[in-house]
N, C-alpha and C positions, 0 to 999 in steps of 0.2 A: 503494499498500500505505500502510495505516495505521500510525502510528510510535508508539502508545503502545496499551496494553490495560488494562483495571481490574486485571487480575492482576499488572501489573508494578509497581504503585503501591499504598501503603496509602490514597491518597485514593478515598474511596468513594462521594462525590456526584456524580453525571453530571450535568452542564450540557448543555444543548441550544440549539442556534437552528436555525429554519427560517422560510420563508416561502414564500407561492406566490401568484402574481398570479392571480385567477380571480374572475369576476363572482360577488359573493355576495349574498343578499337574505335577508329574514327575520333581520335581524342581532341583534335584542334577543333572539330564542329561542335564536340560535345561541351567545349571550354567556352565556345562564343554562346551556345544557346543557354549555358548556364549563367555565364555574365548577364546577358540580356534579361533574363528571369529574375536575377536578385537586383539589378538595378532598378528594374520597373517595379519591383516591391521595396525599394530602399533599403536593403539589408547590407550591413557590413560584416566583414570577416574573412575568411580563407577557406578555399575549397582546392583541395589537392586532387588530381586525375593522375592515375597510372595504369599501365597495361593490367596491372594485379587488382584495381579497384579505385574507388573513391573515399575521400576523407574529408569532412566539413566540419566548419566551425562558423557559425553565423548568429546575428543577433538582430533585432527586429522587435517590431509590433508583434502582439500575439496574433492578430489577423495577417500579416505579412508571415510570419514564420508557420502559421497553420496551412496557408496557401502554398508556401513553398514545398513543405514536405507532403503537401497532398499531390503536387506536381510530380515531384521526385517520385513518388509511390504509384504513379501511373505508369512507370516503366515496370513490367511485371519482374524484373530481375531485382528490383529495388523495393517490392511491395511489402517485405518484411522489414524495412529501414525502422529503427527503432531508436529515436534520438534521447539522447539524456538533457535535461532541461537544468537550467538554473536561472534567476532572476537577478536584475542589477537597475540600478535608477537611470544607467545611461548605457549606450552601447560602448563594450570594452574593446572595440576594434576602430582605429582611425579610418579605415577605408575598406574596400573589397578587392580582394585577390583571388582570380582562378588561375591555378598554375598547374603547368604538365610537368611530371616527375618520372623517374625511372621505377620509384618503389614510394605508395603512399606512407609507408614507414621502413626506414632504411635499416638493413639488416646486412646487405652483401651476401646473402645466401640464396642464390637464384633458385636453387632445388627447392625451397619451400614454396609451395603454389597451395595459400589457403583456401582458394576457391574450389579445389578439388576435393576439400571437405574439413570440416571444423574438427578442433580439438573438443573432447568433453569439456562442458562447462557446470558450474556450480552458480546457483540462483544467489542473489545476496541474501534472502530470508534462510536457505539452507546452509550458506557458510556462517551466517548469524548463531545458528542452532549449535553448528560444529564448533565454532569458537567457544561458546558457553559452556558446553559439554566435554570440550578438550579433545575429541575424536571424532571420525566420521561415523557413518553409519554401518560400517564393516569393522569398526574398533579400532582402526590405524591411526595413529598419533598424525595430526595435521599441521604440516609445515608451510606458512605463508612465504611466498617467495617474489619480493619486490624488483621489479624489471624496469623500474625508472632509472634517471640519473640522479648523481649523488646532491645536487643542488635541490632537486625536487625533494627527495628524500629527508633533507634537512627541514622543510616545513612541516613534515607529519609522515607517519607510516603505521602500519597495523604493529601492535605490541608484539614482541618476540620475533619479527618478520626478519628471515635472511634478506640481507643486500650486499652486493659486491662494490658499491662506491663506485658504479661505471662512470665514466666522462662520456662515454656515447653507447646508445644502443648496439653498435657494430660489436663492441667487446663483449658483449653477452654472452655469443657462443664459446669462447676462450673460457671464461670465467666457469661457466657450468660443467663443461668438458671435466677442469680441473677438480671438480668438487663433486662428482656424482656420487662418491660413497655416501655423502651425509644423508642422500634421501631415500635409501634402501630400504624397504618394507613401510616406508611412510606415505602418507597421500601428500600431494605437492599441489599448493593453489598458487599459480602466479597472478599477479595483479598490477595493474598499473593506472593511469588517470581515468581513461575512456573504454579500455578495452583492446585497442589495437596492438600494443606492443606484447601485453600478455597473451593474446592469441598466435602472435608469431613465435613469442617464447615457447610456449605448450608444444606447438606443431615441431618446435627444433627438439626439445627435450624427446617427444614420441620416436623421433627418427633416430636419437641416440640409443633408444631402447630402454630409456626409461619408464616405469610402469606408475599407475595410480596418479596420472597428471591430469590437473583441471587448469581451466582459466576461471577467474572471477567475472562472470556474465556482466559487460557494463562496467567493469572497473570501479574504481573509488567512487567515482560520482555517482553511479547506479548503487551503491551500498549505501551512501550516506542518503541518498534520496528515499530508500526504500526500507530502511531499518533505522533502529535509534544510535547507529555509529558503535554499538559497543566491539570494544576491541581495537577501535579506532583511536590514536592518539595523536592530536596537532591538528594542522590544517592541511588542504591539498592543494598544493601548486598547479596553477593554470596558466597556459601560455597566452596571456592576452593583458590588458591593461587592468583586470581586478588583482592581479598577483597571486590571491590565493583565495580558498573557500573555506570557511570553518564548517564543522558538523553539521549543520542547519543549511549549508549552501549559500550563506551570506559572505560578500567580497569582505575580505581583510586583506592588509598590507601583508607583503611577506615578513617574517619575523626577521628583525635584525635590519630591515631597509625603513627608511623615513616613508609614512604615509602619505 
């Protein structure tokens, strides 16, 4: 169950993040169509397009966001697009950018093709229960694995989570390969801000032959949106002018930085 609604807060700007790993072609045409649609709705933010899929961060009025999501879902391949939402008093993006990329999240492991099949996921509600009881439904110890960069983790993380102090997500494959023994006979839940990095990370771990691997569905943002944030400590760093979000998804300055 969502923990907030537009009617419960004076903040009127709706911020969404969403992604979908799906094979895409005609990227320049899609880029032009997306830019025109966003400009017509006066949306700001960033959309990344790559042969492996789409990654979306947009802000605007409730009506404009709903119209954009409806238009995106009119493509059968994006019919199940499920954006994470948060609210703010103003748009946290200065302008609109629609960019073409080699990957929508860079790992530099081209053999990973998420559109070929997703890694198993765990819902926020189920993870919340696992964290409260200390083990999964099969009785295995749950290990939270943070796939974000070091400066993001400095804002907040799940209590007791493993992190590798990554400078870049491209460093993750080497870090996990050197530490596989830690996870034997345990359930691994990889997590990130919105789900995209932890999905690629989970697929990579499966390719390494690691068992009992899950991704947190929707990442930290969905966990904070759908639970009471139990097990989470601190703020969630976001890549826009808000800086970070607290456990109620309210904008907050990044700890240690001037507001």
